[in-house]
C-alpha positions in Angstrom: -20.4 139.5 138.8 -19.0 138.4 142.1 -20.8 135.1 142.1 -19.6 134.4 138.6 -16.0 135.2 139.6 -16.3 132.9 142.7 -17.6 130.0 140.7 -14.8 130.4 138.1 -12.1 130.5 140.9 -13.6 127.3 142.3 -13.5 125.6 138.9 -9.9 126.7 138.5 -8.9 125.4 142.0 -10.7 122.1 141.3 -8.9 121.7 137.9 -5.5 122.6 139.5 -6.0 119.9 142.1 -7.0 117.4 139.5 -4.0 118.3 137.5 -1.6 117.9 140.4 -3.1 114.6 141.4 -2.9 113.4 137.7 0.7 114.5 137.4 1.6 112.7 140.7 -0.1 109.5 139.4 1.5 109.9 136.0 5.0 110.5 137.4 4.7 107.5 139.7 3.6 105.1 136.9 6.3 106.6 134.7 9.0 105.8 137.3 7.8 102.3 138.0 7.7 101.5 134.2 11.2 102.8 133.8 12.6 100.5 136.5 
């Protein structure tokens, strides 16, 4: 049970990091295209 919870937390953290990076890239491209 503990190992399963830890792996799920790692997956959540990785997906959150990927989302923040993706949002930063998307926001940057959106701003440059608007100019």
